[in-house]
C-alpha atoms as an extended CHARMM CRD file, in Angstrom:
* protein
*
       101  EXT
         1         1  UNK       CA            -28.1110000000      -14.7790000000      -14.0170000000  PROA      1               0.0000000000
         2         2  UNK       CA            -26.4740000000      -12.5370000000      -16.5930000000  PROA      2               0.0000000000
         3         3  UNK       CA            -22.7020000000      -12.2250000000      -16.6240000000  PROA      3               0.0000000000
         4         4  UNK       CA            -20.4270000000       -9.8260000000      -18.3990000000  PROA      4               0.0000000000
         5         5  UNK       CA            -20.4740000000       -6.1170000000      -18.9860000000  PROA      5               0.0000000000
         6         6  UNK       CA            -23.8760000000       -4.5810000000      -18.2420000000  PROA      6               0.0000000000
         7         7  UNK       CA            -22.9760000000       -0.9970000000      -19.0670000000  PROA      7               0.0000000000
         8         8  UNK       CA            -20.2930000000        1.6160000000      -18.6090000000  PROA      8               0.0000000000
         9         9  UNK       CA            -20.5890000000        5.1980000000      -17.4640000000  PROA      9               0.0000000000
        10        10  UNK       CA            -18.4300000000        8.3060000000      -17.3080000000  PROA      10              0.0000000000
        11        11  UNK       CA            -19.1320000000        9.5300000000      -13.7820000000  PROA      11              0.0000000000
        12        12  UNK       CA            -17.0610000000       12.6830000000      -13.8460000000  PROA      12              0.0000000000
        13        13  UNK       CA            -14.4970000000       14.7800000000      -15.6280000000  PROA      13              0.0000000000
        14        14  UNK       CA            -12.2190000000       17.2390000000      -13.9870000000  PROA      14              0.0000000000
        15        15  UNK       CA             -9.3110000000       19.5600000000      -14.0810000000  PROA      15              0.0000000000
        16        16  UNK       CA             -5.6220000000       18.8410000000      -13.9870000000  PROA      16              0.0000000000
        17        17  UNK       CA             -5.4250000000       17.3570000000      -10.5010000000  PROA      17              0.0000000000
        18        18  UNK       CA             -8.9530000000       16.5020000000       -9.3530000000  PROA      18              0.0000000000
        19        19  UNK       CA            -12.2990000000       15.1550000000      -10.4540000000  PROA      19              0.0000000000
        20        20  UNK       CA            -15.3800000000       15.3420000000       -8.2900000000  PROA      20              0.0000000000
        21        21  UNK       CA            -17.4870000000       12.1670000000       -8.2560000000  PROA      21              0.0000000000
        22        22  UNK       CA            -20.3600000000       12.0030000000       -5.8110000000  PROA      22              0.0000000000
        23        23  UNK       CA            -20.9340000000        8.6600000000       -4.1040000000  PROA      23              0.0000000000
        24        24  UNK       CA            -24.6990000000        9.2710000000       -4.2550000000  PROA      24              0.0000000000
        25        25  UNK       CA            -24.6290000000        9.4810000000       -8.0670000000  PROA      25              0.0000000000
        26        26  UNK       CA            -22.3110000000        6.5080000000       -8.3920000000  PROA      26              0.0000000000
        27        27  UNK       CA            -24.4550000000        4.3340000000       -6.0960000000  PROA      27              0.0000000000
        28        28  UNK       CA            -27.6470000000        5.3820000000       -7.9080000000  PROA      28              0.0000000000
        29        29  UNK       CA            -26.1160000000        4.3590000000      -11.2400000000  PROA      29              0.0000000000
        30        30  UNK       CA            -24.9550000000        1.0030000000       -9.8620000000  PROA      30              0.0000000000
        31        31  UNK       CA            -28.3820000000        0.2760000000       -8.3660000000  PROA      31              0.0000000000
        32        32  UNK       CA            -30.1820000000        1.3330000000      -11.5670000000  PROA      32              0.0000000000
        33        33  UNK       CA            -27.9660000000       -1.0510000000      -13.5530000000  PROA      33              0.0000000000
        34        34  UNK       CA            -28.6520000000       -3.7990000000      -10.9940000000  PROA      34              0.0000000000
        35        35  UNK       CA            -24.9460000000       -4.6050000000      -10.9350000000  PROA      35              0.0000000000
        36        36  UNK       CA            -23.5780000000       -7.1380000000       -8.4700000000  PROA      36              0.0000000000
        37        37  UNK       CA            -19.9230000000       -6.4960000000       -9.2600000000  PROA      37              0.0000000000
        38        38  UNK       CA            -18.3050000000       -3.1780000000      -10.1830000000  PROA      38              0.0000000000
        39        39  UNK       CA            -14.9840000000       -2.2190000000      -11.7630000000  PROA      39              0.0000000000
        40        40  UNK       CA            -13.8750000000        1.4060000000      -11.4350000000  PROA      40              0.0000000000
        41        41  UNK       CA            -11.2020000000        3.1750000000      -13.4990000000  PROA      41              0.0000000000
        42        42  UNK       CA             -9.6990000000        6.6330000000      -13.4250000000  PROA      42              0.0000000000
        43        43  UNK       CA             -6.5730000000        8.2870000000      -14.7270000000  PROA      43              0.0000000000
        44        44  UNK       CA             -3.6320000000       10.2720000000      -13.4520000000  PROA      44              0.0000000000
        45        45  UNK       CA             -2.7890000000       12.4650000000      -16.4690000000  PROA      45              0.0000000000
        46        46  UNK       CA              0.9250000000       13.1190000000      -16.7310000000  PROA      46              0.0000000000
        47        47  UNK       CA              1.6640000000       11.1570000000      -13.5480000000  PROA      47              0.0000000000
        48        48  UNK       CA              2.3720000000        7.6720000000      -12.2730000000  PROA      48              0.0000000000
        49        49  UNK       CA             -0.4870000000        5.1860000000      -12.0760000000  PROA      49              0.0000000000
        50        50  UNK       CA              0.4520000000        4.4350000000       -8.4690000000  PROA      50              0.0000000000
        51        51  UNK       CA             -2.4190000000        5.3500000000       -6.1010000000  PROA      51              0.0000000000
        52        52  UNK       CA             -2.0520000000        8.2510000000       -3.7110000000  PROA      52              0.0000000000
        53        53  UNK       CA             -3.4960000000        8.4770000000       -0.2070000000  PROA      53              0.0000000000
        54        54  UNK       CA             -6.7020000000       10.0950000000       -1.5450000000  PROA      54              0.0000000000
        55        55  UNK       CA             -7.1230000000        7.2420000000       -4.0400000000  PROA      55              0.0000000000
        56        56  UNK       CA             -6.7250000000        4.5940000000       -1.3450000000  PROA      56              0.0000000000
        57        57  UNK       CA             -9.0530000000        6.3520000000        1.0790000000  PROA      57              0.0000000000
        58        58  UNK       CA            -11.7480000000        6.8200000000       -1.5700000000  PROA      58              0.0000000000
        59        59  UNK       CA            -11.4030000000        3.2180000000       -2.6990000000  PROA      59              0.0000000000
        60        60  UNK       CA            -11.7970000000        1.8770000000        0.8600000000  PROA      60              0.0000000000
        61        61  UNK       CA            -14.8590000000        4.0810000000        1.4510000000  PROA      61              0.0000000000
        62        62  UNK       CA            -16.4070000000        2.9800000000       -1.8280000000  PROA      62              0.0000000000
        63        63  UNK       CA            -15.6770000000       -0.6800000000       -1.1340000000  PROA      63              0.0000000000
        64        64  UNK       CA            -17.4510000000       -0.4110000000        2.2490000000  PROA      64              0.0000000000
        65        65  UNK       CA            -20.4520000000        1.4340000000        0.8130000000  PROA      65              0.0000000000
        66        66  UNK       CA            -20.8350000000       -1.0810000000       -1.9950000000  PROA      66              0.0000000000
        67        67  UNK       CA            -20.5350000000       -3.9840000000        0.4310000000  PROA      67              0.0000000000
        68        68  UNK       CA            -23.3450000000       -2.4590000000        2.5100000000  PROA      68              0.0000000000
        69        69  UNK       CA            -25.6910000000       -2.6980000000       -0.4920000000  PROA      69              0.0000000000
        70        70  UNK       CA            -24.5000000000       -6.1570000000       -1.5880000000  PROA      70              0.0000000000
        71        71  UNK       CA            -22.2740000000       -5.0400000000       -4.4540000000  PROA      71              0.0000000000
        72        72  UNK       CA            -18.6330000000       -6.0820000000       -4.7960000000  PROA      72              0.0000000000
        73        73  UNK       CA            -15.8340000000       -3.7820000000       -5.9370000000  PROA      73              0.0000000000
        74        74  UNK       CA            -13.8810000000       -6.2120000000       -8.1110000000  PROA      74              0.0000000000
        75        75  UNK       CA            -11.0800000000       -3.8330000000       -9.0610000000  PROA      75              0.0000000000
        76        76  UNK       CA            -10.0830000000       -0.2380000000       -9.4220000000  PROA      76              0.0000000000
        77        77  UNK       CA             -7.7250000000        0.5430000000      -12.2710000000  PROA      77              0.0000000000
        78        78  UNK       CA             -5.5970000000        3.6630000000      -12.3610000000  PROA      78              0.0000000000
        79        79  UNK       CA             -4.1610000000        4.6550000000      -15.7330000000  PROA      79              0.0000000000
        80        80  UNK       CA             -1.0040000000        6.7390000000      -15.6710000000  PROA      80              0.0000000000
        81        81  UNK       CA              2.0390000000        7.6140000000      -17.7280000000  PROA      81              0.0000000000
        82        82  UNK       CA              3.7800000000        4.4170000000      -16.6040000000  PROA      82              0.0000000000
        83        83  UNK       CA              0.9210000000        2.0190000000      -17.3470000000  PROA      83              0.0000000000
        84        84  UNK       CA             -2.1300000000        0.6200000000      -15.5990000000  PROA      84              0.0000000000
        85        85  UNK       CA             -2.2620000000       -0.0980000000      -11.8730000000  PROA      85              0.0000000000
        86        86  UNK       CA             -4.6620000000       -2.7800000000      -10.6190000000  PROA      86              0.0000000000
        87        87  UNK       CA             -5.6250000000       -2.3270000000       -6.9780000000  PROA      87              0.0000000000
        88        88  UNK       CA             -6.8100000000       -5.9690000000       -6.9010000000  PROA      88              0.0000000000
        89        89  UNK       CA             -3.4890000000       -7.2510000000       -8.2060000000  PROA      89              0.0000000000
        90        90  UNK       CA             -1.6020000000       -5.1790000000       -5.6210000000  PROA      90              0.0000000000
        91        91  UNK       CA             -3.9530000000       -6.5370000000       -2.9150000000  PROA      91              0.0000000000
        92        92  UNK       CA             -5.4770000000       -3.2160000000       -1.8880000000  PROA      92              0.0000000000
        93        93  UNK       CA             -8.9860000000       -4.6760000000       -2.1760000000  PROA      93              0.0000000000
        94        94  UNK       CA            -10.4490000000       -7.1210000000        0.3230000000  PROA      94              0.0000000000
        95        95  UNK       CA            -11.7740000000      -10.1250000000       -1.6060000000  PROA      95              0.0000000000
        96        96  UNK       CA            -11.8930000000      -11.6640000000       -5.0370000000  PROA      96              0.0000000000
        97        97  UNK       CA            -15.5300000000      -11.7230000000       -6.1160000000  PROA      97              0.0000000000
        98        98  UNK       CA            -15.2860000000      -13.5880000000       -9.4190000000  PROA      98              0.0000000000
        99        99  UNK       CA            -16.0790000000      -17.2520000000       -9.0430000000  PROA      99              0.0000000000
       100       100  UNK       CA            -15.7640000000      -19.9820000000      -11.6360000000  PROA      100             0.0000000000
       101       101  UNK       CA            -18.8320000000      -22.1820000000      -12.0520000000  PROA      101             0.0000000000
């Protein structure tokens, strides 16, 4: 089984306060890459990296959808003016999916 980075994709670009990413397109890309674990990142230009309610809601929905197809959301990083926020580190995600062998 292959480990490490399979690929990376820019799934959307947006305006000042919003980017539209469609779950259908994201899931298709993940399935095409045959990924078992996914890391997501997005930015908050000119703002704090701390997640807002929309971020948390989207992350929970994505985590559930990925789980339904056997893919783990390992982390979601948010890059902001004050640094990088790891949702895994702050315990907003359910499980740790990396295992040492």
